[in-house]
C-alpha positions as CSV (number, residue, x, y, z in Angstrom):
1,M,-12.3,-17.2,14.7
2,V,-12.0,-21.0,14.3
3,N,-11.1,-20.6,10.6
4,A,-8.4,-18.0,11.5
5,S,-6.9,-20.4,14.1
6,K,-6.7,-23.2,11.6
7,H,-5.3,-21.1,8.7
8,P,-1.7,-22.1,7.9
9,N,-0.7,-18.5,7.3
10,I,-2.2,-17.1,10.5
11,T,-0.4,-17.2,13.8
12,L,-2.6,-16.2,16.8
13,M,-0.8,-14.7,19.7
14,T,-3.5,-14.3,22.4
15,Y,-3.0,-13.0,25.9
16,S,-0.2,-10.9,24.6
17,D,0.7,-7.2,24.4
18,I,2.7,-5.1,22.0
19,I,5.3,-3.2,24.1
20,Q,7.6,-1.8,21.4
21,F,7.2,-0.8,17.7
22,T,10.0,0.4,15.4
23,G,11.2,0.2,11.8
24,V,9.9,1.5,8.5
25,T,7.3,0.4,6.0
26,G,7.9,-3.2,4.9
27,E,10.3,-3.8,7.8
28,F,8.5,-3.0,11.0
29,L,10.0,-4.6,14.1
30,V,7.4,-5.5,16.7
31,K,8.3,-6.6,20.3
32,I,5.5,-8.6,22.0
33,R,5.1,-9.6,25.6
34,K,3.4,-12.9,26.0
35,N,1.8,-13.0,29.4
36,P,1.9,-16.2,31.5
37,R,-1.3,-18.2,31.5
38,Y,0.1,-20.6,34.1
39,V,-1.3,-23.2,31.8
40,D,0.7,-25.1,29.2
41,E,-1.0,-24.4,25.8
42,R,0.6,-27.5,24.3
43,K,-1.2,-29.7,26.8
44,C,-4.5,-27.9,27.7
45,T,-7.5,-29.3,25.9
46,G,-10.0,-26.7,27.1
47,C,-12.1,-29.3,29.0
48,G,-12.8,-26.9,31.9
49,L,-12.3,-29.5,34.7
50,C,-9.8,-27.3,36.4
51,T,-12.5,-24.5,36.8
52,T,-14.9,-26.8,38.6
53,K,-12.6,-27.4,41.6
54,C,-11.4,-23.8,42.1
55,P,-12.7,-22.5,45.5
56,I,-12.3,-18.8,44.5
57,S,-15.2,-16.9,42.8
58,I,-15.1,-13.3,41.6
59,P,-17.4,-11.2,39.4
60,D,-17.0,-12.2,35.7
61,P,-15.8,-9.2,33.6
62,F,-17.0,-11.0,30.4
63,N,-20.6,-11.0,31.8
64,R,-20.2,-7.4,33.0
65,G,-20.0,-8.5,36.6
66,I,-23.3,-10.4,36.4
67,G,-22.3,-13.9,37.4
68,E,-19.0,-15.2,38.6
69,R,-15.9,-16.9,37.4
70,N,-13.1,-18.7,39.2
71,A,-9.5,-17.9,39.7
72,I,-8.7,-20.3,36.8
73,Y,-11.2,-19.9,34.0
74,I,-11.9,-20.1,30.3
75,P,-12.5,-16.5,29.1
76,F,-15.8,-17.3,27.3
77,P,-17.4,-20.4,25.9
78,Q,-16.4,-19.7,22.3
79,A,-12.9,-18.6,23.1
80,V,-10.3,-19.3,20.4
81,P,-7.9,-20.8,21.3
82,K,-9.9,-22.5,24.1
83,Y,-7.3,-22.5,26.8
84,A,-7.7,-21.9,30.5
85,V,-6.2,-18.9,32.1
86,M,-5.2,-18.4,35.8
87,D,-5.6,-15.1,37.5
88,K,-2.7,-15.1,40.0
89,S,-3.9,-11.9,41.7
90,V,-6.7,-13.9,43.4
91,C,-5.3,-17.4,43.3
92,I,-4.6,-18.9,46.8
93,D,-2.3,-21.7,45.6
94,C,-4.5,-24.4,46.7
95,K,-3.3,-26.6,43.8
96,N,-6.8,-28.0,43.3
97,C,-6.6,-27.3,39.6
98,E,-3.2,-29.0,39.3
99,Q,-4.6,-32.1,41.0
100,T,-7.7,-32.1,38.8
101,C,-6.3,-31.5,35.3
102,P,-6.1,-34.8,33.5
103,A,-3.7,-33.4,30.9
104,E,-1.2,-32.1,33.5
105,A,-1.3,-28.7,31.9
106,I,-1.1,-26.5,35.0
107,A,2.3,-24.6,35.1
108,F,2.7,-22.4,38.2
109,D,6.3,-21.6,37.2
110,Q,5.4,-20.1,33.8
111,E,6.9,-16.7,33.2
112,E,6.3,-14.0,30.6
113,E,8.1,-14.2,27.3
114,H,9.3,-11.5,24.9
115,I,9.1,-12.2,21.2
116,E,10.3,-10.0,18.3
117,I,8.8,-10.3,14.8
118,K,9.2,-8.5,11.6
119,V,6.2,-7.5,9.6
120,G,5.6,-5.5,6.4
121,A,2.2,-3.9,7.3
122,V,0.1,-3.5,10.4
123,I,-3.7,-3.4,10.8
124,V,-4.9,-1.8,14.1
125,A,-8.3,-3.2,15.2
126,T,-8.5,-2.4,18.9
127,G,-12.2,-2.1,19.2
128,W,-14.1,0.0,21.7
129,E,-15.3,0.2,25.3
130,E,-18.5,1.2,27.0
131,Y,-18.9,4.8,28.2
132,P,-17.6,4.8,31.9
133,I,-21.0,5.4,33.5
134,L,-19.9,4.0,36.8
135,K,-17.7,7.2,37.3
136,T,-20.7,9.5,36.9
137,N,-23.5,7.3,38.4
138,E,-26.0,8.7,35.9
139,Y,-29.5,7.6,36.6
140,K,-28.2,6.1,39.8
141,Y,-26.2,3.4,37.9
142,G,-24.1,1.5,40.5
143,I,-26.5,2.7,43.2
144,Y,-29.8,1.2,42.3
145,P,-29.2,-2.5,41.4
146,D,-32.0,-2.6,38.8
147,V,-30.4,0.1,36.7
148,I,-28.2,-1.7,34.1
149,T,-26.8,-1.0,30.7
150,Q,-27.6,-2.5,27.3
151,I,-24.4,-4.5,27.3
152,E,-25.4,-6.1,30.6
153,L,-28.8,-6.8,29.2
154,E,-27.1,-8.4,26.2
155,R,-25.3,-10.8,28.5
156,I,-28.5,-11.6,30.4
157,L,-30.4,-12.3,27.2
158,S,-27.6,-14.6,25.9
159,P,-28.4,-18.3,26.1
160,I,-24.9,-18.9,27.4
161,G,-25.1,-15.9,29.7
162,P,-25.2,-15.9,33.5
163,T,-29.0,-16.4,33.6
164,G,-29.3,-18.7,30.7
165,G,-31.2,-16.1,28.6
166,H,-33.9,-15.4,31.2
167,V,-34.4,-11.8,32.5
168,Y,-34.6,-11.3,36.2
169,R,-34.4,-8.2,38.4
170,I,-31.0,-7.9,40.1
171,S,-32.6,-6.9,43.4
172,D,-35.1,-9.6,44.0
173,G,-34.9,-12.1,41.1
174,N,-38.4,-11.4,39.8
175,T,-39.3,-11.0,36.2
176,P,-39.7,-7.3,35.4
177,K,-43.1,-6.0,34.4
178,N,-42.3,-2.5,33.3
179,V,-39.0,-1.8,31.6
180,A,-37.6,1.6,30.6
181,M,-34.8,2.1,28.0
182,I,-33.0,5.4,28.0
183,Q,-31.1,6.4,24.9
184,C,-28.0,8.5,24.4
185,V,-26.6,8.0,27.9
186,G,-23.1,9.6,27.6
187,S,-23.6,10.4,24.0
188,R,-24.7,13.6,22.2
189,T,-24.0,15.7,25.3
190,L,-21.4,18.2,26.3
191,R,-21.2,16.5,29.7
192,G,-20.1,13.3,28.1
193,N,-19.3,12.5,24.4
194,P,-20.5,15.1,21.9
195,Y,-20.8,12.5,19.1
196,C,-23.4,9.9,18.3
197,S,-22.4,6.3,19.0
198,A,-24.2,5.1,15.9
199,V,-25.3,1.7,17.2
200,C,-27.3,2.3,20.4
201,C,-30.7,2.9,18.8
202,N,-30.6,-0.4,16.9
203,V,-29.3,-2.3,19.9
204,A,-32.2,-1.0,22.0
205,L,-34.8,-1.9,19.3
206,K,-33.3,-5.4,19.0
207,N,-33.2,-6.0,22.8
208,A,-36.8,-4.6,23.1
209,Q,-38.0,-7.1,20.5
210,L,-36.2,-10.0,22.3
211,L,-37.8,-9.0,25.6
212,K,-41.2,-8.9,24.0
213,Q,-40.7,-12.3,22.5
214,E,-39.7,-13.8,25.8
215,Y,-42.2,-11.9,28.0
216,P,-45.1,-10.7,25.8
217,T,-46.9,-9.0,28.8
218,T,-43.9,-6.8,29.7
219,N,-44.5,-3.1,29.1
220,I,-41.4,-1.5,27.4
221,T,-40.9,2.2,27.0
222,I,-38.0,3.7,25.1
223,F,-37.0,7.3,25.9
224,Y,-35.1,9.0,23.0
225,I,-33.8,12.2,21.6
226,D,-33.9,11.0,18.0
227,I,-34.2,7.4,16.8
228,R,-31.3,7.1,14.3
229,T,-31.8,4.0,12.2
230,W,-29.7,5.1,9.2
231,D,-28.4,1.9,7.8
232,K,-29.9,-0.4,5.2
233,G,-33.2,-2.0,6.3
234,N,-33.1,-0.4,9.8
235,E,-35.8,2.1,9.2
236,E,-38.1,-0.7,8.2
237,Y,-37.0,-2.6,11.4
238,Y,-37.8,0.5,13.5
239,R,-41.4,0.7,12.0
240,K,-41.8,-3.1,12.7
241,I,-40.8,-2.7,16.4
242,R,-43.2,0.3,16.8
243,G,-46.0,-2.0,15.8
244,Q,-45.3,-4.5,18.6
245,N,-46.9,-2.5,21.4
246,I,-43.6,-0.9,22.5
247,N,-43.9,2.7,23.7
248,F,-41.7,5.5,22.4
249,I,-41.4,8.8,24.2
250,K,-39.5,11.6,22.7
251,G,-37.7,13.1,25.7
252,K,-34.9,12.2,28.0
253,P,-35.5,11.6,31.7
254,G,-33.8,14.0,34.0
255,D,-34.0,12.2,37.4
256,I,-34.8,8.9,38.9
257,K,-35.9,8.0,42.5
258,L,-36.5,4.7,44.3
259,N,-40.0,4.1,45.5
260,D,-40.9,2.3,48.8
261,D,-42.1,-0.8,46.9
262,G,-38.7,-1.2,45.1
263,T,-39.8,0.3,41.8
264,M,-38.1,3.4,40.3
265,R,-39.8,6.6,39.3
266,L,-38.5,8.4,36.2
267,Y,-39.2,12.1,35.7
268,F,-39.0,13.3,32.1
269,D,-39.9,16.2,29.9
270,T,-41.9,15.1,26.8
271,T,-40.7,17.1,23.8
272,L,-43.8,16.6,21.7
273,E,-46.3,17.5,24.5
274,N,-44.0,19.9,26.4
275,E,-45.0,18.5,29.7
276,V,-43.1,17.3,32.7
277,M,-44.3,13.8,33.6
278,S,-43.3,10.7,35.7
279,M,-43.7,7.0,35.3
280,D,-42.8,4.0,37.5
281,F,-40.6,1.1,36.3
282,D,-39.1,-1.9,37.9
283,F,-36.2,-2.2,35.4
284,V,-34.2,0.6,33.7
285,I,-31.8,-0.1,30.8
286,L,-29.3,2.6,29.8
287,S,-28.1,2.7,26.2
288,T,-24.5,3.9,27.0
289,G,-22.2,5.3,24.3
290,I,-19.0,4.0,22.7
291,V,-15.6,5.3,23.7
292,P,-12.1,4.4,22.6
293,S,-10.7,1.2,24.2
294,Q,-7.8,1.2,26.5
295,G,-6.0,-0.8,23.8
296,T,-6.5,2.1,21.4
297,M,-4.9,4.5,23.8
298,E,-2.0,2.2,24.4
299,I,-1.3,1.4,20.8
300,S,-1.4,5.0,19.8
301,E,1.4,5.8,22.2
302,I,3.5,2.8,21.3
303,M,3.1,3.2,17.5
304,G,2.9,7.0,17.5
305,L,-0.5,7.1,15.8
306,S,-2.5,10.3,15.7
307,K,-5.8,10.6,17.6
308,G,-8.8,12.8,16.9
309,P,-10.4,15.1,19.5
310,N,-12.6,12.2,20.7
311,G,-9.7,9.9,21.2
312,F,-10.2,7.6,18.3
313,L,-7.4,7.0,15.8
314,S,-7.2,9.4,12.9
315,S,-7.0,8.5,9.2
316,V,-5.4,10.5,6.5
317,H,-8.7,11.5,5.0
318,G,-12.1,10.5,6.4
319,C,-13.7,10.1,3.0
320,L,-10.9,9.3,0.5
321,K,-8.5,7.4,2.7
322,P,-10.6,6.2,5.7
323,V,-8.3,3.2,6.7
324,E,-4.9,4.8,6.0
325,T,-2.8,6.5,8.7
326,K,0.0,9.1,8.4
327,D,2.4,6.2,8.3
328,N,2.5,4.1,5.1
329,G,1.9,0.5,5.9
330,I,-0.2,1.1,9.1
331,Y,-4.0,0.8,8.7
332,I,-6.9,1.1,11.0
333,C,-10.4,-0.4,10.9
334,G,-13.5,-1.0,13.0
335,C,-14.2,1.1,16.1
336,A,-10.5,1.9,16.5
337,A,-11.3,4.8,14.1
338,G,-14.7,5.7,15.5
339,P,-18.1,4.2,16.3
340,K,-19.3,1.7,13.7
341,N,-21.9,-1.0,13.5
342,I,-21.0,-4.5,12.4
343,P,-21.5,-4.1,8.6
344,Y,-19.3,-1.0,8.6
345,S,-16.7,-2.6,10.8
346,V,-16.5,-5.5,8.4
347,T,-16.3,-3.1,5.4
348,S,-13.4,-1.1,6.9
349,A,-11.6,-4.4,7.9
350,L,-11.8,-5.6,4.3
351,G,-10.5,-2.2,3.1
352,A,-7.6,-2.3,5.5
353,A,-6.8,-5.9,4.5
354,S,-6.9,-5.0,0.8
355,K,-4.5,-2.0,1.4
356,A,-2.1,-4.2,3.3
357,A,-2.3,-7.0,0.7
358,T,-1.6,-4.4,-2.1
359,L,1.4,-3.1,-0.3
360,L,2.9,-6.5,0.5
361,S,2.3,-7.9,-3.0
362,N,4.9,-5.6,-4.4
363,D,8.6,-6.4,-4.2
364,I,9.5,-2.8,-4.5
365,L,8.0,0.0,-2.5
366,R,7.4,3.1,-4.7
367,Q,7.9,6.4,-3.0
368,E,7.0,9.9,-4.2
369,L,10.2,11.8,-4.8
370,I,8.7,15.2,-4.0
371,I,9.9,15.3,-0.4
372,A,11.6,17.8,1.9
373,E,15.4,18.2,2.0
374,V,17.4,20.2,4.6
375,D,20.4,22.4,3.9
376,D,22.7,21.5,6.8
377,T,24.6,24.8,6.5
378,L,21.5,26.9,7.1
379,C,19.6,24.8,9.7
380,V,19.7,26.4,13.2
381,G,17.9,23.5,15.0
382,C,14.9,25.6,16.1
383,H,12.5,22.5,16.1
384,R,9.7,24.4,14.3
385,C,9.6,21.9,11.4
386,E,9.6,19.0,13.9
387,K,6.6,20.4,15.8
388,I,4.5,21.3,12.7
389,C,5.0,18.1,10.7
390,D,1.7,16.0,10.8
391,F,3.6,12.8,9.7
392,D,6.5,12.8,12.2
393,A,8.7,12.8,9.2
394,I,11.3,15.3,10.4
395,N,13.3,15.4,13.6
396,V,16.2,17.4,14.9
397,N,19.2,15.2,15.7
398,D,21.9,15.6,18.4
399,D,23.9,17.9,16.2
400,Q,20.9,20.3,16.1
401,I,20.2,19.6,12.4
402,A,16.8,18.6,11.1
403,V,16.7,15.2,9.4
404,V,13.9,14.1,7.0
405,D,12.6,10.5,7.0
406,E,12.1,10.0,3.3
407,L,9.6,7.1,3.8
408,K,7.3,9.2,6.1
409,C,7.5,12.5,4.3
410,K,4.5,13.3,2.1
411,G,5.8,16.5,0.5
412,C,3.1,18.7,2.0
413,G,5.5,21.6,2.4
414,A,4.4,22.6,5.9
415,C,8.0,22.5,7.2
416,V,9.2,24.6,4.3
417,T,6.9,27.5,5.2
418,S,7.7,27.2,8.9
419,C,11.5,27.4,8.6
420,P,12.8,30.9,9.6
421,A,16.2,30.2,8.1
422,R,14.8,29.0,4.8
423,A,16.9,25.8,5.2
424,I,14.2,23.4,3.9
425,D,13.1,23.0,0.3
426,L,10.9,20.5,-1.6
427,I,12.8,18.4,-4.1
428,Y,11.7,19.4,-7.6
429,Y,9.9,22.5,-6.2
430,R,12.9,24.4,-4.8
431,D,12.7,28.2,-4.4
432,S,15.6,28.5,-6.8
433,Q,13.8,26.6,-9.4
434,F,10.7,28.8,-9.1
435,E,12.9,31.9,-9.4
436,E,14.6,30.6,-12.5
437,E,11.2,29.7,-14.0
438,I,9.9,33.2,-13.3
439,K,13.0,34.7,-14.9
440,G,12.5,32.5,-18.0
441,I,8.9,33.6,-18.4
442,A,9.7,37.3,-17.9
443,E,12.9,37.3,-20.1
444,P,11.1,37.9,-23.4
445,F,9.5,41.0,-21.9
446,F,12.7,42.5,-20.6
447,S,14.5,41.9,-24.0
448,M,11.9,44.0,-25.8
449,T,12.5,47.7,-26.7
450,S,11.0,50.3,-24.4
451,T,8.4,51.1,-27.0
452,S,7.2,47.5,-27.2
453,Q,7.0,47.2,-23.5
454,E,4.9,50.4,-23.3
455,K,2.5,49.0,-25.9
456,I,2.1,45.7,-23.9
457,Q,1.5,47.6,-20.7
458,E,-1.2,49.6,-22.5
C-alpha cells in the first residue's frame, strides 16, 4: 500500500465513491464523490493527537465491535494514506480536536466534492463481507457474548488489536480453557449459502495453531463437515495441526445452551460414530462464510455488470476468461468474482492488470466485424432483442427502432434468432448470403439432365 501511494503514476482516492459510470471502451467517464473527512489532507500528518482528546467513544467497526474508537479516528494503524477521519454522525462539536491539532488540519466546513475522470480500462476489486450471522443468530451469536466469529478472533489475536494479541472471554475477561470452532456456518447449506467459502478451513487451522502457541494448555475442538485444504502445501499443514493435540470431530453441532457456570454446552451428531453427544466449552468460534460486499452490489448497479446466482460478479467464461466481463475494458478480480484465498486473489489481480495493460498499450482498439445490424424498415420495436442480449449491446430507441452498440456486440446471434420480424442480421453471416451460398452449391445439380440426377440420387 505504501508503494502504491508513492508511485508517480498512481492516484489514490480514498474515502470516495463512484456514483456514475458512462462511456465506451478506452473512454470511460467516471464520476466520483469524494466524501468530506472534515480534515485537511494537505495538513494532516497522521499523528493521532486529535483522537486522544475526543470525548466520544463508539464500537470500532475495524475491530468488529471489540474495542472502541472515537468520533475522530484513524481507520486502522497501517492506513494509507494515514489521515484522520471525523464521523459527524456522532460528533458533538466540542472542538477539542481542533484545539489539539498542531497542524491545524481540522476543517469543520469541508463539503463533498464531485470529480470526473476519463479512463481507458477499469478493474473491479470490491472484496467480500462476512456472512450476516447477526440476522440469523445461529449458535446464539449476538446473544451469548462468548460466541464470536473467526474474523473477531483474528482481531483479538492481532498484536495491534483491541486486546494486544491476548485472548480473553468477552463475558468475564478470563482466558478460555476449552475452545470450540464450528466450520461452515452460513456455507454449504440451503438455509444460507450453498457454496463453499474456500478459506474457512485454513483460517480455522491457522487460528487454532496461534491459540495453542499462546496458550498450550487450552483444549481446542474443531467441528467440521469436511476439511477442505485444497491449495498447495495446505494438506501438509492440516496434518501438522492434527499432531498438535487439537481435536477434530466430523459432525456439525445442532444446538447450544448456556450452563449455570457460564460455559456453553454444544449438542452434536458425530458422523463417524453416529451418536448424539454433548460437550461443554467456555469459548465458541464460528467460521462464517464469504458473501459479496456491499460495494460489489453497488458497483454492479452503477456499471451494469452481470451477477451470478450467488451475487458475485460474473465473468465471460469461468475457465477461459475468468477476469473479463461482458464489457470490453472492464475486468474483475479477487473476491468480487467469488470466494478466493490470498494466492488466488493475487493471481486474478495480476491477470486483470495484464488484460488492462494489454488493452491500453494499443493506440487502436481492434473490434470483430461480425456484429449484429438492424434493418430499420423491418424493426417493430418489440424489445425482444434488448431483453435477450447478454452484453447489453442492443437497445430500442425513442423511435422504437433497435440500435446496436458496435463496441459491446460480440456477434453471438441471440438477437437474430429472437427477432419475430427478421429485422436483424449478422454482418458477413446474413440470411441472404447463406441462401446464395446454398444456391451456388446446388446449382450444378439442377443444371444436370434428369438422367444424371436420377443416377446421383441412386
